N, C-alpha and C positions, 0 to 999 in steps of 0.2 A: 477453661480460661483462668478461673480463680486458683485452681491447683497449680497451674503453670507459674503464676505469679508467686505463690507461696514457695514453690521449689526454688525459684530464682532468688527470692529473699533469703531462704535458708542457705543456699550455696554462697551467697554474698557474705552472710554472717560467718559461715565456716571459713571462707577465704580470709576474712578479716582476722579470725582467730589465729591463723598460722602466719600472718604477715609480720615482718619486722616492725617495730614501733614507728620508724620514719615513714614507712609506706602507709601505715594506718593514718598518720597525720596528714599525708598528702590526699588520701581518699576522703578524709573528713573535710579538708579544705575545699576539695572539688565538689563535695555534696552540699555545701552550705547554700548556694543559690537554690538548689532543688528543695532543700528543707524549708527555706524561707518562703518559697511559693506554696509548698505543701501546707505550712502552718498558718500563713497569713492570708494569702489570696484565695485559696481553694474554699475555705469555709465561707467566705464572703460572696462567692460566685452566684449562689441562688438569689442573694439580695440584689446583685448587679442585674441579673436577669429580670427580676420583678420591676426594678426601676426602669430598665430599658423598655419593658413591655408597657408600663404606664406612660412613659414619655412618648412612645410611638403611637399609642392609642390617642392620647391628648392631641398630638400633632395632626393625626389623621382626621380627628373630629373638627379641629380648628380650620383645616384646609379643605374640608369636604365641600364640593361645589353643589349648588342647587341644580338638580337635574330636571325639575319640573314634574317629577313623578311622585315625590313624597313631600308632605308638609314639613317645613323646617322645624316646627315646634313639637308636633306630636307624632310625626312620621306616618301619618295617615296617607293611604294611597290616593293620589289626586288625578288618576287617569280619567280623562274625559271632563275634568272640571274646567269650565271656561270663565267662571266669575272672578277668579283670583282670590277667593276667600275659602279657607278650609271649612268644609261642612262639619267636621268633627269638633274642632276647637275654636273656630272663628278667626284664626290667624289670617291677616291680610298679607299674602305672599307675593303681591304684584311687584313690590320693590326688589324682591329677590330674583325676579325673572329678567333675563337680559338676552 
């Protein structure tokens, strides 16, 4: 795959070398949007992914419903608990139950 890309680039450079000057200017003009994306957007893409992951995680945590199985504070398994108070951290989770 990488060899194929290198060959295509080399063929493109060779084609540019034998083109008349006006054709080279047209190709350069058409390549500007691609070069802009390549130089500005592509290096920032990992940063965008990290920001999207953080925002998605925060959104999921903020909108997580209380299922009655886990303590909302310490995530202790509350299966079988009938008191409404976490036996691990003492959190009163009765107001979370609906």
